[in-house]
C-alpha positions as CSV (number, residue, x, y, z in Angstrom):
1,M,0.0,0.0,0.0
2,A,2.8,2.4,0.9
3,A,4.7,1.6,-2.3
4,T,1.6,2.2,-4.4
5,A,0.8,5.5,-2.8
6,L,4.5,6.7,-3.3
7,L,4.7,5.5,-6.9
8,W,1.4,7.2,-7.9
9,G,2.2,10.2,-5.9
10,S,5.6,10.5,-7.6
11,A,3.9,10.9,-10.9
12,F,2.8,14.5,-10.2
13,P,6.3,16.0,-9.7
14,A,7.7,13.7,-12.5
15,I,5.1,15.2,-14.9
16,R,6.2,18.8,-13.9
17,I,9.8,17.9,-14.6
18,A,9.1,16.1,-17.9
19,L,6.9,19.0,-19.1
20,E,10.0,21.2,-19.3
21,G,11.2,19.2,-22.3
22,Y,8.1,17.4,-23.7
23,S,4.6,18.3,-24.8
24,P,1.6,16.5,-23.3
25,T,1.1,14.3,-26.4
26,A,4.8,13.3,-26.6
27,M,4.8,12.4,-22.9
28,A,1.7,10.3,-23.3
29,V,3.2,8.5,-26.4
30,L,6.5,7.7,-24.7
31,R,5.0,6.7,-21.4
32,L,2.8,4.1,-23.0
33,V,5.6,2.9,-25.4
34,F,7.8,2.3,-22.4
35,A,5.1,0.4,-20.6
36,V,4.3,-1.8,-23.6
37,V,8.0,-2.5,-24.3
38,L,8.6,-3.5,-20.7
39,L,5.7,-6.0,-20.8
40,L,6.5,-7.6,-24.2
41,P,8.6,-10.3,-22.6
42,C,5.6,-11.3,-20.5
43,V,3.6,-11.6,-23.7
44,L,6.2,-13.8,-25.3
45,T,6.4,-16.1,-22.3
46,G,2.6,-16.4,-22.0
47,R,2.2,-14.5,-18.8
48,I,-0.2,-12.1,-20.5
49,S,-3.5,-13.7,-21.2
50,R,-5.1,-13.6,-24.6
51,L,-7.7,-11.0,-25.0
52,R,-11.1,-12.5,-25.7
53,R,-13.2,-11.1,-28.6
54,G,-16.1,-10.3,-26.3
55,D,-13.9,-8.1,-24.1
56,L,-12.3,-6.2,-27.0
57,L,-14.6,-3.1,-26.9
58,R,-14.5,-2.8,-23.1
59,M,-10.7,-3.1,-22.9
60,A,-10.4,-0.5,-25.7
61,G,-12.7,1.8,-23.8
62,F,-10.6,1.3,-20.7
63,G,-7.4,2.1,-22.6
64,V,-8.8,5.2,-24.3
65,T,-10.3,6.7,-21.2
66,G,-7.8,5.6,-18.6
67,M,-4.6,5.9,-20.6
68,T,-5.2,8.3,-23.5
69,A,-7.7,10.9,-22.2
70,Y,-6.6,10.8,-18.6
71,Q,-2.9,11.4,-19.4
72,L,-3.5,14.1,-22.0
73,L,-5.8,16.1,-19.8
74,L,-3.6,15.6,-16.7
75,Y,-0.4,16.7,-18.5
76,A,-2.1,19.7,-20.2
77,G,-3.5,20.7,-16.8
78,E,-0.2,20.4,-15.0
79,R,1.3,22.9,-17.3
80,H,-0.6,25.5,-15.2
81,V,-1.2,23.7,-11.9
82,E,1.3,22.6,-9.2
83,G,1.7,18.8,-8.7
84,G,0.3,18.8,-5.2
85,T,-2.8,20.8,-6.2
86,A,-3.3,18.5,-9.2
87,A,-3.1,15.4,-7.0
88,M,-5.8,16.9,-4.7
89,L,-8.1,17.5,-7.7
90,V,-7.5,14.0,-9.1
91,A,-8.5,12.7,-5.7
92,T,-12.1,13.5,-6.7
93,S,-12.0,10.5,-9.2
94,P,-13.7,8.1,-6.7
95,V,-16.5,10.6,-6.4
96,F,-17.0,10.6,-10.1
97,A,-16.9,6.8,-10.0
98,T,-19.7,6.8,-7.5
99,A,-21.8,9.2,-9.7
100,L,-21.2,7.0,-12.7
101,G,-22.1,4.0,-10.8
102,M,-25.5,5.6,-10.0
103,L,-26.1,6.6,-13.6
104,V,-24.6,3.6,-15.5
105,L,-24.8,0.7,-13.2
106,R,-28.0,1.8,-11.3
107,E,-26.2,1.6,-8.0
108,R,-27.5,3.0,-4.7
109,P,-24.7,4.7,-2.9
110,G,-26.9,5.6,0.1
111,A,-26.9,8.7,2.2
112,W,-23.2,8.4,3.0
113,G,-22.2,8.1,-0.6
114,V,-24.3,11.1,-1.7
115,A,-23.1,13.2,1.2
116,G,-19.5,12.3,0.4
117,L,-20.0,13.2,-3.2
118,V,-21.3,16.7,-2.3
119,V,-18.5,17.3,0.3
120,A,-15.7,16.2,-2.1
121,L,-17.1,18.4,-4.9
122,C,-17.3,21.4,-2.6
123,G,-13.6,20.7,-1.7
124,A,-12.7,20.7,-5.3
125,L,-14.5,24.0,-5.7
126,V,-12.4,25.5,-2.8
127,V,-9.2,24.3,-4.5
128,A,-10.3,25.8,-7.8
129,T,-11.3,29.1,-6.2
130,A,-7.8,29.3,-4.6
131,G,-6.7,30.1,-8.2
132,G,-3.3,31.8,-8.2
133,D,-2.8,31.4,-4.5
134,G,-0.4,28.5,-4.9
135,G,-3.0,26.7,-7.0
136,G,-2.9,27.4,-10.6
137,S,-5.0,28.6,-13.5
138,Y,-8.7,27.8,-13.7
139,S,-8.4,26.3,-17.1
140,G,-5.6,24.0,-15.9
141,M,-7.7,22.9,-12.9
142,A,-10.7,22.3,-15.1
143,M,-8.6,20.0,-17.3
144,I,-7.4,18.0,-14.3
145,V,-11.0,17.6,-13.0
146,L,-11.9,16.3,-16.4
147,A,-8.9,13.9,-16.1
148,A,-10.4,12.6,-12.8
149,A,-13.7,12.0,-14.6
150,A,-11.9,10.1,-17.4
151,Q,-10.1,8.0,-14.8
152,A,-13.4,7.2,-13.0
153,T,-14.9,6.1,-16.4
154,S,-11.9,3.8,-16.9
155,F,-12.5,2.3,-13.4
156,I,-16.1,1.5,-14.3
157,L,-15.0,-0.2,-17.6
158,Q,-12.1,-2.0,-16.0
159,K,-13.9,-3.5,-13.0
160,P,-15.6,-6.4,-14.8
161,L,-12.4,-7.1,-16.7
162,L,-10.6,-7.9,-13.5
163,R,-12.7,-11.0,-13.1
164,R,-11.0,-12.5,-16.1
165,Y,-7.7,-10.7,-16.4
166,S,-4.8,-9.9,-14.1
167,G,-3.7,-6.3,-13.4
168,M,-0.7,-6.9,-15.7
169,D,-3.1,-8.0,-18.5
170,C,-5.1,-4.8,-18.1
171,I,-2.0,-2.6,-18.1
172,F,-0.6,-4.2,-21.3
173,Y,-3.9,-4.1,-23.3
174,G,-4.9,-0.8,-21.9
175,S,-1.6,0.8,-22.8
176,L,-1.7,-0.8,-26.3
177,F,-5.2,0.5,-27.0
178,G,-4.4,3.8,-25.4
179,L,-1.4,4.2,-27.7
180,V,-3.4,3.7,-30.9
181,P,-5.0,7.2,-31.0
182,L,-1.6,8.8,-30.2
183,L,0.4,7.1,-33.0
184,V,0.0,10.3,-35.1
185,F,2.2,12.1,-32.5
186,T,5.0,9.5,-32.6
187,P,7.3,11.5,-35.0
188,D,7.0,14.6,-32.8
189,A,7.7,12.5,-29.7
190,A,10.8,11.0,-31.3
191,T,12.1,14.5,-32.1
192,Q,11.6,15.7,-28.5
193,L,13.2,12.6,-27.2
194,V,16.4,13.5,-29.0
195,A,16.3,17.2,-27.9
196,A,15.3,16.7,-24.2
197,D,17.9,16.5,-21.4
198,W,18.5,13.4,-19.3
199,Q,16.4,14.6,-16.3
200,Q,13.3,15.2,-18.4
201,T,13.7,11.9,-20.2
202,A,14.3,10.1,-16.9
203,A,11.0,11.6,-15.6
204,V,9.2,10.2,-18.7
205,V,10.8,6.8,-18.2
206,W,9.8,6.8,-14.6
207,L,6.2,7.6,-15.5
208,G,6.1,4.6,-17.9
209,L,8.0,2.0,-15.8
210,A,7.3,2.9,-12.2
211,C,4.1,4.9,-12.2
212,T,2.4,2.7,-14.8
213,V,3.7,-0.9,-14.7
214,L,5.1,-1.2,-11.2
215,A,2.4,0.8,-9.5
216,F,-0.4,-1.1,-11.1
217,C,1.3,-4.4,-10.1
218,T,1.5,-3.3,-6.5
219,W,-2.1,-2.0,-6.6
220,S,-3.2,-5.4,-7.9
221,R,-1.5,-7.1,-4.9
222,V,-3.3,-4.7,-2.6
223,L,-6.7,-5.5,-4.1
224,A,-5.9,-9.3,-3.8
225,A,-4.8,-9.1,-0.2
226,A,-6.9,-6.4,1.5
227,T,-10.5,-5.6,2.0
228,A,-12.3,-3.0,-0.1
229,S,-12.3,-0.3,2.7
230,T,-8.6,-0.9,3.4
231,S,-7.6,-0.8,-0.3
232,S,-9.3,2.6,-0.6
233,L,-6.9,4.1,1.9
234,V,-4.2,4.0,-0.8
235,L,-6.1,6.5,-2.9
236,Y,-6.4,8.8,0.1
237,A,-2.6,8.6,0.7
238,V,-1.7,9.5,-2.9
239,P,-2.3,13.3,-2.6
240,V,-0.3,13.3,0.7
241,A,2.6,11.6,-1.0
242,A,2.4,13.9,-4.0
243,L,2.4,17.0,-1.8
244,A,5.4,15.8,0.1
245,L,7.4,14.8,-3.0
246,D,6.4,18.1,-4.8
247,A,7.7,20.1,-1.9
248,A,10.9,18.0,-1.5
249,L,11.8,17.8,-5.2
250,L,10.5,21.1,-6.6
251,G,10.0,23.3,-3.6
252,A,6.3,23.8,-4.6
253,V,3.8,24.2,-1.7
254,P,0.1,24.9,-2.4
255,G,-1.4,27.9,-0.8
256,L,-3.5,27.7,2.4
257,M,-6.9,27.7,0.7
258,A,-5.8,25.0,-1.8
259,G,-4.6,22.9,1.1
260,V,-7.8,23.3,3.0
261,G,-9.8,22.4,-0.2
262,G,-7.7,19.3,-0.6
263,L,-8.5,18.2,3.0
264,I,-12.2,18.7,2.2
265,V,-11.9,16.6,-0.9
266,L,-10.2,13.7,1.1
267,A,-12.9,14.0,3.8
268,G,-15.6,13.7,1.2
269,V,-14.0,10.7,-0.4
270,A,-13.6,9.1,3.1
271,L,-17.3,9.9,3.8
272,A,-18.4,8.3,0.6
273,A,-16.4,5.2,1.4
274,F,-18.1,4.9,4.9
275,R,-19.7,1.5,5.2
276,R,-22.5,0.2,7.5
277,P,-21.5,-2.9,9.5
278,A,-21.4,-6.0,7.3
279,P,-24.4,-8.4,7.7
280,T,-23.9,-11.4,10.0
281,T,-24.7,-13.9,7.1
282,P,-21.9,-14.8,4.8
283,S,-21.7,-12.4,1.8
284,R,-20.4,-12.8,-1.7
285,A,-16.7,-12.1,-2.2
286,V,-15.8,-9.3,-4.5
287,A,-13.1,-9.0,-7.0
288,C,-10.7,-7.2,-4.6
289,G,-11.0,-9.9,-2.0
290,G,-13.2,-7.9,0.5
291,P,-16.7,-8.6,1.7
292,S,-19.8,-7.4,-0.1
293,T,-21.7,-4.6,1.8
294,D,-24.9,-2.6,1.2
295,A,-23.0,0.7,0.8
296,A,-21.3,1.5,-2.5
297,D,-17.5,1.8,-2.6
298,A,-16.1,5.2,-3.2
299,T,-13.7,3.8,-5.8
300,A,-14.8,1.9,-8.9
301,D,-11.6,-0.3,-8.5
302,V,-13.1,-1.8,-5.4
303,D,-16.7,-1.6,-6.5
304,A,-18.5,-4.9,-6.3
305,A,-21.7,-3.8,-8.0
306,A,-20.2,-4.0,-11.5
307,D,-19.6,-7.7,-11.0
308,A,-23.4,-8.4,-10.8
309,R,-23.7,-7.3,-14.4
310,V,-21.2,-9.8,-15.7
311,D,-21.6,-12.8,-13.3
312,A,-23.4,-15.1,-15.7
313,A,-21.3,-14.4,-18.8
314,A,-18.0,-14.3,-16.9
315,D,-18.6,-17.6,-15.0
316,A,-19.6,-19.4,-18.2
317,A,-16.6,-18.1,-20.0
318,E,-14.2,-19.1,-17.2
319,R,-15.7,-22.6,-17.1
320,E,-15.2,-22.9,-20.8
321,A,-11.6,-21.6,-20.6
322,V,-10.7,-24.1,-17.8
323,A,-12.2,-27.0,-19.8
324,A,-10.1,-26.0,-22.8
325,G,-7.0,-26.0,-20.7
326,A,-6.5,-22.2,-20.7
327,R,-4.7,-20.5,-18.0
328,G,-7.0,-19.6,-15.0
329,S,-8.0,-16.1,-14.5
330,S,-6.4,-13.9,-11.9
331,D,-9.7,-13.3,-10.1
332,R,-9.1,-13.4,-6.4
């Protein structure tokens, strides 16, 4: 959990460093290329599962929203917003996931979920109104909030896939599909790669290898070993790690109002994640390894409700795969 929070938190100062020599599109291209290249040996050795035809569109949607749109919006926003402030705004992603769960999956987040959603969005508004007081431009903040919404959409799309694919499978295919819309920017990325200094290039390499591949692998281990409520603590710790690393590496400290708004965002996310006591009768296990409860999770990564939409099809597909001698899924 600590490693995941530090790795994801380190992405925000790394982005600020890389932006000194790379455009947002070039950074997105190179980050995904590095991730795909690193995982190619796993494909050749059979450690990456084959993508089923029925999951093609969902995996492509996950890649385009979680890899392409999220990165482009975040990088463009961080041109005008400090890394710590950006991390606090991205922390609203679980709230967007809750809202999408209500609209798309017909979930019922309950009173705590709705209250947390309102509180977190008020916190984001406080961060945004901090403006130039150590925060950044309004347009940059708006792009980062859109990045959080894109990330939440990718969570909704990814959750059913985690029943049949490992975290490494999702990283590889998501990066591959996310790279496709960016191929037109490959020549420009190659030109910037030659012109950039070693620190800026090292930051991009770090984003691809550590913040993408390694961080998602450690996150998958957290989901497999911890309960849903415990896993969500990682997401609360990411802005804290980002703020600390941003101050230590770049000397950037958000203003007082931006900091207060960030605390309100985290309080709202924690409120949305609040769960009533679990029922005494045994409950169905969820994909992250935690118990099923009546309250909706604040994060779509640990959201059990999506599983109900794919239970029948997923179970049938898995039985067929086992009968055919295919490698078992990574579902906990």
